[in-house]
N, C-alpha and C positions, 0 to 999 in steps of 0.2 A: 507640459502640464505643471502648474505651480502648486506646490503644497501649501496648506494653511500653516500659520505659525505653530499651532499645537502639534500638527503632524510632522513638521520639521523637527520639533523638539523630540518627538517620539522616535523618529528615524535616527537622530543623533544619539539618543540613549541606547537604541538597539546596536548601533555601530560601536558605542563605547564598551559594550560587553564583547571583548575580543574573542572569547571562547565561543560565545553564541554565534558571532559573525562568521568565524572560520568554520564552525559546524554547519552553518547554513550553506556556505559555498561548497563544502565537501559533500554534503547530502545532495545538493542539487546536481553536482557533477556525477555522483554515483547513480542518481535517478535518471539523468539523461543517458548515461551509458546503458543502463538496464532497459530503458524504453526502446532502445535500438538493439535489443538482445539478438535479434535475428541476424544482425550484421556483425556481431561479436562471436557468437557461438551458434553454429549451424552445420548440419551434415550435407548442405547443398552449397555449391560455389556461389560467390557473389556475382561473378561475370564469366561467361564462356564465349570464346571466339572459336567457331568451328566452320570450316569450309567457307570462309569469307563472311559469315553472318555472326551476329552478336546475340547472346541469349542471357536472360536473367532468371535463373532458377529460384531465386529468393522470392520473386513476385509471381512467377508462373510455373506451372508444372508442364514438363515436356516428356513425351513417351520416349522409350529407348531407341525407337526407330529414327528419331530425329538425328541421332548421332551415329547412325550406321549399325545399331543393334538389331536384335531379332524380335523383341517383344513390344507390344503396344501399351504395356503398363508403365507407370511412372519410373523414371530413370533412377537407379541407385548409383549415385556418383561416387560412393566409396568402393564400389566394385572395381577390382583391378582390371577386369575386361573392359568395362566402360571407360575407365580412365585411359587405358591404352588406345581405344578408338578415338577419343577426343584429342589426345596428344599427337596422333598421326596427322591431323589436319588443323590443329589449333592449340589453344591453351586455356587454362582455368585460373581464376583468382579466388582463393579460399579465404574465409574469415580467420581470425587469429586462432580460434578454437574450432576444430573440425567435427564438433559433436553438438547436436541439439540436446534438450533436456531429457528426451526419451530415446536417444540413440544408444544402442548397445554395442560395445566394442567386443568383437569376437576374437580379437587377436591380442589378448592380454598375456603378459609374461607369466602371471600366476593366476590361480583361480580367484574369482571375485569374492569379496572385495579386494581389488588390487591396489598396491601402494603407489606412491607418487612416481611418475615417469615423465619423460620429455613430451610424450603424447597426451598423457592425462596428468596435468600439473598438480592437481589436488587429489589424484587417485580416482578410483571408481567406487560405486556403492556395491551392495551385495547382488545386484542384477547386472553389473558391468556397465552402468551408465556413468558418464563423466560428471564428477562432483562439481567442478568449476562451472560447467554449463547449467547444472541444476541450481547452483547458488545464484547465478545471474538471473535466471528466469524466476526463481523463487523470490528473490528480492523484489522483482517487479510486481509479481502477483500480490505479495504482502503489502507493499506500499499502496498500490492501486486499490486493493480491498480496504485497507485502513482509511484511505482518503474518501472513498465512496461511503463507507459506514459513518465516518466523522461528519461529512457534509450533510447526509440525509438525516442522521440523528440530531444534528444541530438545528436543522430547519424545523423538525418536529418539536424538539425541546424548547426552542426559542418561541415558537408559535404558542405552545401550551402555556409556558411561563408568562408570555405577554398577555394572553387573555385572562389568566388568573390574576395577575397583578394589577392590570388596568381596570377590570370590571369589579374585582373583589366580591364581597358579599357571599351570597349563597353559591354562586358559580365557583368562587375560590375555595369555599369550604368543602364542597362535594369533590372537586378535582383533587384537592390536597389529600383527602381521605383515600381516594382511589389510588393516587400515586404512592401513598404510604403503604397501602396493602400490597400493591404491585411490586414496590421496591423491597419489601420484606420477604418475598418469595425466594426460595433457594435457586437463584438463576443458573448456577453451574449445572445442577442436576436437571433442570428443565431443558437447558441447552443440549445436554447429552441425550435426553429422551427424544427431543425433536430431531436431533441429528441422526439418531438411530431409526426413527420412523420414516423420514423422507430420504429420497435419493440425493446424495450429497452433490453439491455444485456451487459455483461462485455465487449465483444469485439466490439460491436456496439458503446458503449459510448467511448471506447478507441479510435476508429477511428474518432469519431466526435470531441473529445477534441484535438486529434492530429492535426487537421486542423489549429489550432492557436497556440498551445503550442511550436512548433518548432521555432517560430520566435524569441523567447527571447534570444537565444544564437548566432544568426547570426551576430549581430553587434559586439559583443565581439570578436568572432573568426575572423571576417573579418578585424577588426582593427589590431589584432596580426599578421595576414598574410601580410597585407599591410606594416607593420613595418619590419617584419622579412625578407621578400623576397629581401630586398635591402642590407642585411648583406653580408659581404665579403665571409663567408664560403658557403652561398647559391650561390653566383655568381661563386665561385670556383667549386662547384659541378656541376653547369650548364656548365661551360667551359670544365669540364672533361667528359661530355656526359652522366651524370646521368639523368635518366628519371624524368620528372616532378612529376610523381606519387610517386617515391621513395623520392625525395626531400621534397615533401609535407608531406609525412608520417614520414620520419626519421629525418628530420632536422628542419622543421617548426612547425609541429603539437605539439611536446612536449612543445614549448613555449606557444601555444594557450591553452593547456590543463590546465595550471596553473589557468587562469581566469575561465575556464569552470568548473573545480572541485570546485572552491569556490562558484559558483552559483548553483550547482546541489542540495544541501540540500534545498535551498530556492525554487527551481523549484519543488522538491518533495512535499514541504509543499503546494505550490499553486495547485498542481495536486490533492492532497487529499481534499483540500478545494473546488475545483471545483466539484468533485464527490459528496461531502457532500451537496453542494448547490443544485445540480440537484436532489438528493434524497429528500432533504427537500421540493422542489417544486413539487415532484411527477413525475419527468421526468427522473429519474435515473434508477437504477437497477429494475428488474421485481418485482411486488408485492410479498411480502413474503420473499424476500432476506434479509439476515442480513445486516443492513445498519444503520450507525450512523446518517445519515441525516434523515432517516425515523423515527428513535427514537426521534430526535429533533422535528420533526413535530408532533409526538404523544404527546410529552411534551407540545407543544403549544396548541394542541386541548384538552388536559386533564389537565387543571390547577389544578384540584382537586387532581391530582396524581403528586406531586412535584418530586418524586423520578425519574420519567421518564426524565424530563428536566435536573435535576441535574446530573444524571448519564451520559447522553449524553454529556452535557457540560463539565464535568470533564474529560471524556474520550478524547474528542477532545482537550481540553486545555492541558492535559498532553502530548498527542502525538505531537501536533504542537509546544509546548514549548521545548520539548526534541529535536526535529528536528532543531528548530531555534538555540538552544545552540550548537548543533553539527555543524551547519553551521558556527557559529561564530568562533568555534575552528578551523575548516578547513580553514577559511579565515585567521586567525592568523598564521596557519602553513605555508601558501604559501605567507605570507607577508614578503618580504626581509628586511623590516625595523625593524622587530622584531627579536631579538636574545636573546636566553635564555641559551646558552651554555657557 
């Protein structure tokens, strides 16, 4: 696929920002690792060979009787009795971290929260769960939540701004007043109230945060549509009988997408921060979920275990810094005043 000259220039400007380029590759590597979290941190083996057969506990649950045990319930592969049965007739391949985000280590050298050991490289939290595993799963949830919120809110914000800017008049006046009133509401307090009223969950929180996040792009898109609708090629398309929907999508929207794309990495950062804040306050994801905000709260409540706060802080600092640097590189790429060719 051949890029247009303007997109080639934008790509070159993005690559010219070395900090943003390296941040992009580092972030993508971390995201790919966390997307395969089950293969990195899990309390189930990746592969088992037993009595001539191969088993994949990561993809399928097996009863204990499959490996010569006594119970029909799901196999606990961390049980020394089960491990002994499997080793008699085969072998197991474990992931690098032998804990999932909710696995409790009952063999800690000290009471939980336990400090760093060879088994728990980042220590455990106050419930005996491995911190490294919870960071990996928490990173994935935070990024996926942020991406979902950013994409959906961008679609709504772009649509609202497009109709306001293109049609103008009374529609623009009414919608602008509604948005001004809606944006002036104390969003944090309303989010806290809604989070306390409804059962917390991924999609529930997404819907609650979506109530306010879509407003951020409306003004930018509206301004671009107000400016572009008076251009000669738009008036010519109108005179030729091209539908308003086609004009908006094909001729006006590409101009508005420049400003939109430069803002999206920063909207993603804000979305992740909002989820982390609600988790920190105890109003976010359900208890027990892998959450960086919950890990921060544990660090605050367990000052005698500094590895909790330090790990959560470093995870968030790295994630948000990388996204900020990527956003700066995207902003430079779409800035017509910058030329690196």
